[in-house]
N, C-alpha and C positions, 0 to 999 in steps of 0.2 A: 499506526503500525503495531504498537505494543498491544493495544486493545484487540486488534484483529488476531494477533498471535495467541493471546489468552483465550479468545473465543474459540479459535480452531483447536487449541489444546484441550479445552473443556469438552467440546463436542467429540473429539477423538477419544477422550477418556470415557465419556458416556457410551459411545459406540463400542469401544473395547469391552466395557463392563457388560454390555448386553451380549456380545459375542461369547464372553466367558461364561455367563449364566447358562446359555444354551449348550456350550461346548463341554462344560465340566462333567455332564452326564456321559458324554462320549469318552472322556478321559477315564471315567470309572469302568465302562464296558471294555475299552481297549487295553487299559493298563492293569486293572485289577482282575477282570474276568477273562482277559485274553480273547476278546471277540471283536472282530473288525466289523463294526456296525455302521455301514454307510447310510442306513435309513434313519439315523438319529434325527435328522431334520424333519422327518415325517411326524415325529411326536411333538416337535415345536409347532408344526402346522396344525395339528389336532388341537393343541392348546389355544392357538390363535383363533381358530374357527369357533371353539367353545366360548371364548371370551367375547368375540365380536357378535355372535348370535345371541348370547345372553344379554348383551347391552342393547343391541339394535331391535331385537324382536320382543324381548320380555322386560326391558327397562331395568335390568339388574345393575346396581351400582358397580362402579369400576373395581373397587377393592374386592367385592364378593365375586365379580366376574374373573378376577385373577386367581382366586381360590378354585373356582370351577376349572380354569385353564390348567392349573396344577393337577387337580383331581382327574381331569380327562386324559392328560398325558400319562399320569401314573397308572390309571386303570388300563389304558391301551397297552402300555409297556408290560404290565403284569399279565394281562391276558395273552399277549403275543409271546412273552417269555415262556409261559407255561405250555402253550400249544406248539410253538415253532422254534424259538431261539434255543431252548435247552437241548433240542435234538442235534444241534450243530456245535455245541461247546467243544467237542473233541475233534471236529472236522478240521481239514486244512484251511488256511486263510483264503484260498481261492474259492472254495465252496461258500465260505461265509460272505465274501464279497459279492458273489453272484446272487446268493440268496437275498442279501440286504438291498442290492441294486434292484432286484425284482420287486421287493416291497416298496421301493421308492416309486417305481412306475405304477404300481397298483394304487398307491396312495394318491398319486397325481390324477389318475383316471377316476378314482372314487370321488375326489374333491370336485373335479370338473363336472361329473355327473350330478352330484347333489347341489352344488352351489354355483356352477357356471365357471367360466374361464376368466371372468373379470376380477379386477382388484376389489377387495372388500372395503366398503366405506367404514371409516372409524373416526370417532371424535373424542378427544380427551374431555373429561369433566372440567367445568369452568375453574374449579379450584386448583387444577394442575396446568392451566393454559397460560398463566402469566409469566412474568419475568422478574428476576431478582438481581440485585447488584452484587457482583463478586469481584473484589479488587478493582472496583471502579468500572467494571464491564457488565453490561446487561446480559444475563444468561437465562436460558429456559429453566423454569421451575421444575418441569417434568424431568428433564435430564439430571438435574440436581437430586431429585428424589430417586431416580433410577440408580445413580451412583451410590447413594446412601443404602438403598435396598441391597445392592450387590455386596457392599461391605458387610452388612449384617449377615447375609446368607453365607458369605465366605467364612466368616468367623464361626457361624453355626456348623458348617460342614467340617471345618478343622476340628472343632470340639467333638463332633460326632465320630469322626474317624480316629482321633487320637485319644480321646478321654472317656469314651463310653464303652459299655460291655458289647453293644452291637458292633461298634467299630473294631473292637478286639476280635470279635467273631468273623468279621469281614477279612481282616488281615490273616487270621489263622486259616480260614477257608481258602484264601488265595495261595498262601505259602505251601500248604500241604492238605489237600482235601481229605485224604484217608486218615491222617492223624487227627484232623479236626472232627471228622465223623466219629472216630474212636473215643474222643473226649465228650461225645454227646451232642455235638453241634449239628443241627439240621442244615447241612450245606445247601441243599436245594432251596430251602426256604430263605436262607440268607441271600443267595444269589437272586432269587425272585424279588425280594424286598429291595435289594441294592439296585437291580435293574429298574424297578418301579420308581425308586427315588430319582435316578438319573433321568428317566423319561418324564417324570413330573416336573423336574427343574427345567427340562427343555420346553415342556408345555407352558410353564410360567414365563419363560423367556419369550415364547411365541406371543403370549398375551401382552407382555410388557413392550414388545417390539413392534406393535401395530403401528405406532406413530413414527417409528424410525425405519424399520425394515419393510413395512407394508405386508400384505397378505394376499396371495393368489395360489392356485393349485401348483404352480411351478416352484414354490418356496423350497421344498426339500432338495431339489437339484440346483436351484439358483445359489444357495448358500452352502452347499455341501463342501466345496473347496475351502471356504472360510473356516468352517468348524474343524475340518481336518488340519488346516494350517495351525490353528490354535493349539491343538493337542500335539501335533508332531513337533512344532517348534518349541513348545513349552516342556514337553516330556510327559509321557503317559504315566498313569498311576499316582500322580501328585495333584495337589490343588494349587500350590503356589506357582508352579511352572506355567500351567495354562493361563493363570491370572496375569502373570507378567507378560507372557506372549500376546495375550489378547489386548492388553493395554498398549504394547508397542505397535502391534499391527493396526489397531484401531486408530491411534494417533497418526501414524504415517499414511494410512489409507485416506483419512479425512484431510490431512495436510496436503497430500499429493493431489487430490481432486480439487482442492481450493486454490493452491498456488500454481500448479501445472496441470490444468484440466486435460490437456491434450494427451498426456501420458499418465495421468493420475491413477488410472485403474491398474497399471502395471507395477506401480511402486511397491505394493504389498507383496508381490511375487519376488521382486528384487530383494526386499527385506528378508523374505523367507530363505532365499538362496544364501544370502550373507550370513544369517543366523545359524543355518544348518552347517555351513562350512566352519564357522567358529565354534559351534556347539553341536557336533554330530549326534550326541545322545540327548539333545534337548537342553533347554536352559537350566533345568534342574536335573533331568535324567530319571531313569527308571529306578525305583526303589529296589535294592538288592535283598 
């Protein structure tokens, strides 16, 4: 019983870590840039396809394929931000929602046209396919590596936002765009790079999630609610809030599907309702 509990807890933390990695970019766009971007999962899908095609067709090693996944998501985000997103920064939230929902269906149609509607085959490299002993329980090595990567990325993001000049420019641009521009900050460039960073992290999450989440053209809409839950429950514009929310939701989602499979899929929504009742502004809340 104890070993099963530890295994479920570990899988839940790994799943939650993956949800956080993809969702943190959405936290940036919704919290810092005030843009309701429901198409965020499309950038994760782009990264996933870049990763699986690089490995399956061209034999690219998995670590390099992950870098390509990040680059594909970041490039797609940068191009779309320049061409489309920035035109709606000042629009009302309904226009942003309708626009991003439209992008979701366009991405689904494009992925179906180019790669078909089937689940994309993926296989982890042999050096990530084994198991290791953790507290006397055999756990997947890949999930352990996934948790470690998310820890490092979280620390890096925290340092980027709080301790670097670029992070200071982001905060200044969000707080007061006119004042930031008056100080010589190129607000448009800052927003473009920030959006590209969030999209790149989503693409990286899409590549890392091939073995956990799978990949097919319906990916952006299949997991849209999960990404939104992480940001809404955790609190937009923060890093710590979505991380805590993703871990909580990930653990309860995996535990519910394992222990009570008949209603397991609904437990995560029950947790969402409970957490929002207890913390209506999110677990951390919006930075003032």
